[in-house]
N, C-alpha and C positions, 0 to 999 in steps of 0.2 A: 505493500496500499505508503501509496507514495503521505506526501506531510508537506506543506509550504514550511517549513523550519529543520532544520539540523540535527542533529542529536548535542551537537554542542549550540547549538543553540537554548535546546531545553534544558541540561545542565544549569546551561548560566544560568536563565528567566528560574528555579527552583533555588541555587543560591542569590543571588538579587533577593531573591526572597525571605531566602531563612537570615542574611544579612540583616534586610531593616527589619524586619519584626524582631527581631533579638531581642528577648527573652523572651517571648510570649511562644516558643517551644516549650518553657518549664511551666509556665503556667494553663495551658492547654494539661499537661500530664495532669497537675493538679485537680483540673476539672475532671480530667478522663478517673483520673484517681477516684476524686470525691462521689459521684452517679455508682461508683462499682458499690462502693461503702455506703451510700444510699440506696442499694438494692438488696443488701443482708442483712441491713440495719435498721427497717422501715422505723417512718416518723410522720406524720401525720401528712408534710407535703412533700414527703420522698420525689413521687411521679413527677408532682408538679415541678422540682427542681429537674432531680434526672433530663422531664422536657425541654427545657430552657436550656439547661448544659447541649445536649445533642442537636437541636436548632438553632444556637447561636454555633455552634461548629460552623452548620451547613450555610448557615447567613455568610459567613467570614468567609466561610471558602470562597461561597461563591460570589461577593464584594471584592474582597483584598485581595487573594488570589488571583481565580478569573479573570472578572474584569479590569483592576490592575496592573495585572503582573502577567499573564497564559496571552491576552493581548495584543500583543507586542510583537507577539512574534505568533499566533493563531485566532485567526478571524472568527472561529466558529468558538472562541471562548467563550463571547457576550451570548450563545446560543447554553454555555456551559453552563457562566454565571449566571442566566432566568434559569433554568434550570434550580442547578441545588440553591438558586434563594426561594423558591421551588415551597424543596423540601422542608426548607428550615421555616419554612411561612406553616404549614400542610403540621410539620411536631408541634410547635410550641401553639398554632390555636386549638388543636385537640387534648393536648395534654395538658400547656400552662391555663391558654383562659378557657378551654370550658371543661377542662380535668377529668376524660376522660381513657384518659392511658394509664394502666396501672402496671406498676415495673415490680416484682419480683421473683426469689428463690424458692423453684419449690422443684426439689431431685426427681430427676426425670434424663430422658434424652435429651427434648427440647434445650433446655436447661440446663445441661454441661454442654451442647451445643455452641449453645450465645460465649457460652463463657471461654470454650476455647476462641471460637473468631473476635472476645471481643482482650482475653492475652498472646492475640495471634497480632492484630493493628499497636496495643502499645509497645509489646513485648521484643515477640519472634520475629513479626519484619526488623524493628532496624534492625536485632540482635545477626538477620541473616544478611540485609543489606551488609554489615559492617566487615562481615567474614568475605563477605562477594569482592567488596573493599572500596566501597564508597563510604563515604568519608565528610563530616560540616566542616561548610556550609551547601556543597552539593548533593546531599544524601535527600531526598523526602521528607522530613519529619512527621510528628504527629500534629494533627492542625491543617496538614496539604491533605488532596483529597483522598489517596489509595489508602491510606492509614490506619485515615479516619474510618474513612468508611467502613471498615474493615471491622472497625470499631462501634459502628450504629447499629452493619448490620447482626451483632451478636451481643446489645442492647433490646435491641425488638426483638428479635427469642424472645426474651425477659420478659415478654410484654404482654398483653391479654392477645385471644384470641383471633379479634376482631379489628389485627394494623393490619393486612395483607397487603392493601395499598400505601401501605407505605415502606415497603420494602420495593417498588415499582425502579426508583428513582436509584437507588444505590446500587442494586441489581442490576442496571443497566450499564453503570458509572463502571462496574468491576469488569463489565467484557468491555468498555471503551475504552477504561484506562489502561488494562493489561493490552488490548490492543496497540494502543501508542507506545505505554512506558517497553515495553520488555522493548519494541525495533527501536529504542536509544539507549539499548544496555541497564536498564533499570529491572534485572532478572529477579527479584526480589514481591515482581508484582504479579507474577502466578500463584503466589500464594491470595492474591486481590483475585483473583477469578476461581479460588478455589474457595473460596470466601460469597463469593456470592450463587455460587453454587452450592452447598453445604446450607444459605441459609433457604433459598428458596428450597429444597426438599424438605428442610426441617419444618419450616414454616404453614406446608403445603399438607405434611403428611404425619405431623405429628402435632397436635392438638396440644394445649395446656392442659391437667389436670385438675385444678384447685384454681380457676379463677373466677373473680364476681363477678356474674354475665349481667350486672347488674349497671355496674360501677364500668362496663366498655362501652363500646360505641364500634357500629356497624356502617367501615368507612364505605 
């Protein structure tokens, strides 16, 4: 597939982004770990906070990474930006504003797979990248689309049975991001594609056991 930019330009965009927003990468990790903590230690507003964190990630990726940085080399990034912002708005609307998204851990296949994807996004992905030879600031850090999409898919698997539409955009990106990034040497994005496939299969065929159906919404 032909792209309107070279591998060097792609890596330079990632590097420019990482240098420009530092130390936001650390803040994003703290937000991600906070979301995981709230999944296990339920509080009154835990699910709303988790929704706000996820939605904030997608709004950031759409406006800051795609719109400000990636559009410099790829006109299609305008479409990516709008799509990511839409995903962020949907998560915030259903989870924070309407309070209809519930996240919690209940021992089962779906929950353990969700934890696996979360770990892949915040831990395994950067470790694999480091082993391959990708170093800061040239590596996709947490807060950028690929690892954050993996994290999002994992968290969504820990949500209610009625959030299938919320995985549509992350699943599509798991394919689009994989095809582009691997073409430019980001081989750890094989994990992104696997995450998308796993999330789709799990969310379609493994329903959660103990979900308060009155607090969920059919999207």
